Structures are given as C-alpha cells and as structure tokens.
SEKE-868196 format. One record per residue (C-alpha): residue in three letters; x, y negated, z negated. Coordinates in Angstrom, 1 decimal. Example, Ala and Ser with C-alpha at 12.3 -4.5 7.8 and 13.67 -1.06 7.14 Angstrom:
% residues 2
r	east	north	up
Ala	12.3	4.5	-7.8 .
Ser	13.7	1.1	-7.1 .
% end
This chain:
% residues 285
r	east	north	up
Unk	-0.2	-0.2	-0.3 .
Unk	3.4	-2.4	-0.7 .
Unk	4.3	-1.8	2.6 .
Unk	0.8	-2.4	4.3 .
Unk	0.3	-5.7	2.6 .
Unk	3.9	-6.7	3.3 .
Unk	3.6	-6.0	7.0 .
Unk	0.4	-7.8	7.3 .
Unk	1.4	-11.0	5.4 .
Unk	4.8	-11.0	7.8 .
Unk	2.4	-11.3	10.4 .
Unk	0.8	-13.9	9.3 .
Unk	4.2	-15.9	8.6 .
Unk	5.2	-15.2	11.9 .
Unk	2.2	-16.5	13.6 .
Unk	2.0	-19.7	11.1 .
Unk	5.6	-20.0	12.5 .
Unk	4.2	-19.7	15.8 .
Unk	1.9	-22.3	15.2 .
Unk	4.1	-24.9	13.9 .
Unk	6.7	-24.6	16.7 .
Unk	3.5	-25.3	19.1 .
Unk	2.7	-28.7	16.8 .
Unk	6.2	-29.8	16.5 .
Unk	6.8	-28.9	20.3 .
Unk	3.8	-31.4	21.2 .
Unk	2.3	-28.7	23.4 .
Unk	2.2	-27.9	27.0 .
Unk	1.1	-31.8	28.3 .
Unk	3.3	-33.6	25.9 .
Unk	6.5	-35.5	26.3 .
Unk	7.1	-36.9	23.0 .
Unk	7.5	-33.2	21.1 .
Unk	11.1	-31.9	20.2 .
Unk	12.5	-29.7	22.7 .
Unk	12.1	-25.6	22.2 .
Unk	15.9	-25.4	22.1 .
Unk	16.3	-27.9	19.3 .
Unk	13.6	-26.3	17.2 .
Unk	15.6	-23.2	17.8 .
Unk	18.6	-24.8	16.1 .
Unk	16.4	-26.0	13.2 .
Unk	14.8	-22.6	12.9 .
Unk	18.4	-20.8	12.3 .
Unk	20.0	-23.6	9.9 .
Unk	16.7	-24.1	7.8 .
Unk	16.0	-20.4	7.8 .
Unk	19.6	-19.8	6.5 .
Unk	19.0	-22.3	3.5 .
Unk	16.2	-20.5	2.6 .
Unk	17.9	-17.0	2.5 .
Unk	21.1	-18.5	0.2 .
Unk	19.2	-18.1	-3.4 .
Unk	18.7	-14.6	-2.1 .
Unk	22.3	-14.1	-1.1 .
Unk	23.1	-15.9	-4.1 .
Unk	21.0	-13.5	-6.4 .
Unk	22.3	-10.3	-4.8 .
Unk	25.6	-11.4	-4.3 .
Unk	27.8	-12.7	-1.0 .
Unk	29.7	-9.4	-1.1 .
Unk	26.4	-7.8	0.8 .
Unk	28.2	-9.7	3.6 .
Unk	31.0	-7.3	3.8 .
Unk	30.7	-5.4	7.2 .
Unk	32.7	-3.2	9.4 .
Unk	30.6	-3.8	12.5 .
Unk	31.0	-7.9	12.5 .
Unk	31.1	-7.6	16.7 .
Unk	27.6	-5.8	16.7 .
Unk	26.3	-8.9	14.5 .
Unk	27.6	-10.9	17.2 .
Unk	26.5	-9.2	20.1 .
Unk	22.8	-9.1	18.5 .
Unk	23.2	-12.9	17.7 .
Unk	24.1	-13.8	21.5 .
Unk	21.2	-11.6	22.4 .
Unk	18.7	-13.2	20.3 .
Unk	19.9	-16.8	21.1 .
Unk	18.3	-16.2	24.3 .
Unk	15.6	-14.4	23.1 .
Unk	14.8	-17.0	20.8 .
Unk	15.1	-20.0	23.2 .
Unk	13.0	-18.5	25.9 .
Unk	10.4	-17.7	23.5 .
Unk	9.9	-21.0	22.1 .
Unk	9.9	-22.6	25.2 .
Unk	7.0	-20.0	26.0 .
Unk	5.1	-21.2	22.7 .
Unk	5.5	-24.7	24.2 .
Unk	3.2	-23.7	27.4 .
Unk	1.6	-20.5	26.6 .
Unk	-1.9	-19.3	24.5 .
Unk	-0.6	-18.1	21.2 .
Unk	-2.8	-15.2	21.4 .
Unk	-1.2	-14.0	24.9 .
Unk	2.5	-15.1	23.9 .
Unk	1.7	-12.6	21.0 .
Unk	0.2	-9.7	22.7 .
Unk	2.8	-9.8	25.3 .
Unk	5.5	-9.7	22.8 .
Unk	4.2	-6.0	21.8 .
Unk	6.4	-4.9	24.7 .
Unk	9.6	-5.4	23.0 .
Unk	9.9	-1.6	21.5 .
Unk	8.9	-0.5	25.0 .
Unk	12.2	-2.5	26.1 .
Unk	14.1	-0.8	23.6 .
Unk	13.1	2.7	24.4 .
Unk	14.0	2.2	27.8 .
Unk	17.2	0.5	27.1 .
Unk	17.8	3.7	24.7 .
Unk	17.2	6.1	27.6 .
Unk	19.2	4.3	30.4 .
Unk	22.4	3.0	27.9 .
Unk	22.3	5.8	25.3 .
Unk	21.5	9.0	26.7 .
Unk	18.2	9.5	24.7 .
Unk	15.8	12.1	26.3 .
Unk	12.4	11.1	27.4 .
Unk	9.6	13.6	28.0 .
Unk	6.5	13.1	29.9 .
Unk	4.6	11.8	26.5 .
Unk	6.7	9.2	26.2 .
Unk	7.1	8.0	29.7 .
Unk	3.0	8.0	29.7 .
Unk	3.1	5.8	26.8 .
Unk	5.3	3.6	28.3 .
Unk	3.3	3.5	31.5 .
Unk	0.2	2.9	29.6 .
Unk	2.0	-0.2	27.6 .
Unk	3.0	-1.8	30.9 .
Unk	-0.2	-1.5	32.4 .
Unk	-1.4	-3.6	29.4 .
Unk	0.9	-6.3	30.3 .
Unk	-0.5	-6.5	33.6 .
Unk	-4.2	-6.5	32.4 .
Unk	-2.9	-9.6	30.4 .
Unk	-1.0	-11.1	33.8 .
Unk	-3.7	-9.9	36.2 .
Unk	-1.5	-10.8	39.0 .
Unk	-3.5	-11.3	42.5 .
Unk	-6.4	-12.4	40.3 .
Unk	-4.5	-15.5	38.5 .
Unk	-1.7	-17.4	38.8 .
Unk	1.2	-15.8	36.4 .
Unk	2.0	-18.6	34.2 .
Unk	5.9	-19.5	33.9 .
Unk	5.4	-19.1	30.0 .
Unk	4.2	-15.5	30.1 .
Unk	6.9	-14.7	32.3 .
Unk	9.7	-16.1	29.8 .
Unk	7.5	-14.2	26.7 .
Unk	8.5	-10.9	29.0 .
Unk	11.9	-11.9	29.7 .
Unk	12.4	-12.9	25.7 .
Unk	10.8	-9.2	24.9 .
Unk	13.0	-7.4	27.0 .
Unk	16.1	-9.1	25.3 .
Unk	14.7	-9.0	21.8 .
Unk	14.3	-5.1	23.0 .
Unk	18.1	-4.6	23.5 .
Unk	18.5	-7.0	20.2 .
Unk	16.4	-3.9	18.2 .
Unk	18.3	-1.2	19.2 .
Unk	21.4	-3.1	17.7 .
Unk	19.5	-3.9	14.5 .
Unk	18.3	-0.2	14.0 .
Unk	21.8	0.7	14.4 .
Unk	23.1	-2.0	11.7 .
Unk	20.3	-0.9	9.2 .
Unk	22.1	2.3	8.7 .
Unk	25.4	0.7	7.0 .
Unk	23.9	-2.8	6.5 .
Unk	21.5	-4.4	4.5 .
Unk	18.3	-6.1	5.6 .
Unk	19.3	-9.3	3.8 .
Unk	23.0	-9.0	5.2 .
Unk	21.7	-8.6	8.5 .
Unk	19.5	-11.6	7.9 .
Unk	21.9	-13.4	6.8 .
Unk	24.4	-12.8	9.6 .
Unk	21.5	-14.1	12.0 .
Unk	21.2	-17.3	10.8 .
Unk	25.3	-17.8	10.2 .
Unk	25.9	-16.8	13.8 .
Unk	22.5	-18.1	15.5 .
Unk	23.1	-21.5	14.1 .
Unk	26.1	-22.8	15.7 .
Unk	25.3	-20.7	19.1 .
Unk	21.7	-22.6	19.3 .
Unk	23.5	-26.0	18.3 .
Unk	25.2	-26.4	21.9 .
Unk	22.2	-26.0	24.0 .
Unk	20.1	-28.4	21.3 .
Unk	23.0	-31.0	21.7 .
Unk	22.0	-31.5	25.5 .
Unk	18.2	-32.2	24.9 .
Unk	18.8	-34.2	21.1 .
Unk	16.5	-36.1	19.7 .
Unk	16.5	-36.9	16.2 .
Unk	13.5	-35.8	14.6 .
Unk	10.8	-38.0	12.4 .
Unk	10.4	-37.1	8.7 .
Unk	7.2	-35.4	9.6 .
Unk	8.9	-33.3	12.6 .
Unk	11.4	-32.3	9.8 .
Unk	9.0	-31.1	7.5 .
Unk	7.7	-28.6	10.4 .
Unk	11.2	-27.8	11.0 .
Unk	11.5	-26.6	7.6 .
Unk	8.6	-24.7	7.4 .
Unk	9.3	-22.8	10.6 .
Unk	12.8	-22.0	9.0 .
Unk	10.9	-20.7	5.9 .
Unk	8.5	-18.9	7.5 .
Unk	10.8	-17.4	9.7 .
Unk	13.3	-16.0	7.3 .
Unk	10.6	-14.8	4.7 .
Unk	8.7	-12.9	7.4 .
Unk	11.9	-11.0	8.6 .
Unk	12.6	-10.5	5.1 .
Unk	9.1	-9.1	4.1 .
Unk	9.3	-7.2	7.4 .
Unk	12.5	-5.2	6.6 .
Unk	11.1	-4.5	2.7 .
Unk	7.9	-3.0	4.2 .
Unk	9.7	-0.5	6.5 .
Unk	11.6	0.3	3.2 .
Unk	8.6	0.7	1.2 .
Unk	6.4	2.8	3.3 .
Unk	6.9	5.4	6.5 .
Unk	6.5	3.5	9.5 .
Unk	4.0	5.7	10.9 .
Unk	1.8	4.8	7.9 .
Unk	2.3	1.0	8.5 .
Unk	3.3	0.2	11.9 .
Unk	-0.6	0.5	13.1 .
Unk	-1.3	-2.7	11.0 .
Unk	1.3	-4.6	13.1 .
Unk	-2.0	-5.2	15.2 .
Unk	-2.8	-7.8	12.9 .
Unk	-0.1	-10.2	14.3 .
Unk	-2.7	-10.5	17.3 .
Unk	-5.4	-11.1	14.8 .
Unk	-3.5	-14.1	13.0 .
Unk	-2.4	-15.3	16.4 .
Unk	-5.9	-15.5	17.5 .
Unk	-7.0	-17.6	14.1 .
Unk	-4.0	-19.7	14.2 .
Unk	-5.0	-20.3	17.7 .
Unk	-8.3	-21.0	17.6 .
Unk	-7.9	-23.4	14.1 .
Unk	-5.0	-25.6	15.4 .
Unk	-5.5	-25.5	19.3 .
Unk	-9.0	-24.4	19.9 .
Unk	-7.8	-21.4	21.7 .
Unk	-9.9	-18.4	22.2 .
Unk	-8.2	-15.5	23.4 .
Unk	-10.2	-13.8	26.4 .
Unk	-11.2	-10.0	26.7 .
Unk	-8.5	-9.2	28.8 .
Unk	-6.0	-10.3	25.9 .
Unk	-7.1	-8.2	23.7 .
Unk	-7.6	-5.1	25.9 .
Unk	-4.0	-5.7	27.4 .
Unk	-2.5	-6.2	23.8 .
Unk	-4.3	-3.4	22.6 .
Unk	-2.8	-0.8	25.2 .
Unk	0.6	-2.6	24.6 .
Unk	0.2	-2.2	21.0 .
Unk	-1.1	1.5	21.2 .
Unk	1.9	2.4	23.5 .
Unk	4.6	1.0	21.2 .
Unk	3.0	2.4	18.2 .
Unk	2.9	6.0	19.7 .
Unk	6.6	5.8	21.2 .
Unk	7.5	4.6	17.2 .
Unk	5.6	7.6	16.0 .
Unk	7.2	10.0	18.3 .
Unk	10.8	8.6	17.2 .
Unk	10.0	9.3	13.9 .
Unk	9.1	12.8	14.3 .
Unk	11.9	13.3	16.4 .
Unk	14.1	11.9	13.5 .
% end
C-alpha cells in the first residue's frame, strides 16, 4: 500500500511540475515566458538544492561510485530528453504529452534487444506493436496534422528510454539518492550552456515557479524510486496510469484543456503494453 501511495503521489508531482513548466514558459502563443532551455537549467539547479538536505541526512559518502562514466552518459542523454520534453510541454496539451511519454519503457525494451542482446519472444514483440499502435491512435497521421510538440515528446521518450537502461543498471550498485544527486550535479552545468543562449533574468514570480518545478521534480523522483523499493513493480505499475489522470486534471484546471477520446484510448494501449513488458521482465528475472 505504501508503494502504491508513493507512486500515485509521484505522478501528481510530475503532472504539477509539467503544468508549472507550461505556466512559466507562457504557453504556445506567448513570447514573454521563459525559454524551455532556461527552465530546464533551473529545474536542475533547484532540484539539486531540494536534494541537499537528503544528502546531508544520509551522508555525502553515498556519492561514492565506481561507475561515474555511466552517470555521465545518463546525464548527457537526460539533458537532451529534458530540453525536448520541456519544449513540447510549451506547445502541446498536457494529457497528450503524458500519454506519449508512456512510450519510454517500450523504447528502452527495443534498446535492450538491439544493443544489449536481450531475447524477445512473440509476446514481447506483440506488446511493443500494441504500444506503438497506441501512439498512432494519438497522432492519427492522415487524419490530423502531426504537431511538432508531439514529435518532440516521442523523441524525448526514445532518448529517455536509453537513460532508463542506464538507471536500471546503476540501481544495482548505487542508491536512489545518489542517482538523483548525480543527475542534478552533472545536468546543471550541462543545461546551463544552451540556457545562456536564450537567457532572460526571471521575475520574482517566475523564480517561485522555477523553484516549484525543481522541488516537484526532485521529490517526485525520490518518491518514484522509493515506491519501487516498497513494493514489487508488478503490484504498483498499473497505478502509473494515474499520471494521465493527473495530467488531465491539471490541464483542465490551469488551461481548460479537455483530452479527447483518442488520447485516452491511445494512452491506455501504450500504458498497457509498457506494463505488460515490465511484468514479463519481472517474471523472467
């Protein structure tokens, strides 16, 4: 039960973070908000600030690692994924972006098959096909114009899938706090470089929003990691679908967005496929 509650709360944190990103960026028609690249930098630096008390509590010795190169590779991938996803949030409905983000575990599975030599039987390939069919239902090429925002979400999900493989490997030897801390330590200077090209000093109100983004992001990641420590993945993964429900609620309250039927249908197919793949991996392990 504790794992379930933590997973649902983590989904709420991420959805609130995404809604705040849209507010601070000004939305799809605004030229006055902060650029998504700058928001990504502040998300990392404020997220690291929020993690410092946890690091102090457990001791900075938790940062000792023999796998720094993997942390570095993960950070590079995640910076690109974050900038693409934050750019997509500015111009895409929150529910659509969340639904397509469920593709990340499927991309991770494909990466494991292609680059790590994992074997896949017909049931796993069928699940992957169902998941990507769900993406086509959301995008509906030929029936509507495919927006740049949703293309960015798919690209970000593919890169995040690669980062997930690295995180899965790091979790075998490093603590969840260590993994989250290295994310902030490495991604902050990396994300600063592109942010400088679009820099505008935030207003006091924007600084508050940026701190909320960093806090929600870090707390959400810690909750997510702890949820998987409290319970078996197969027991709590079905509740990850609440992320789409939270996104719909936030999108409606803040931006009067109402997800269409195809978003729910496609998102449900993608999520079901990702959950099945995770279930099969757990059974095999």
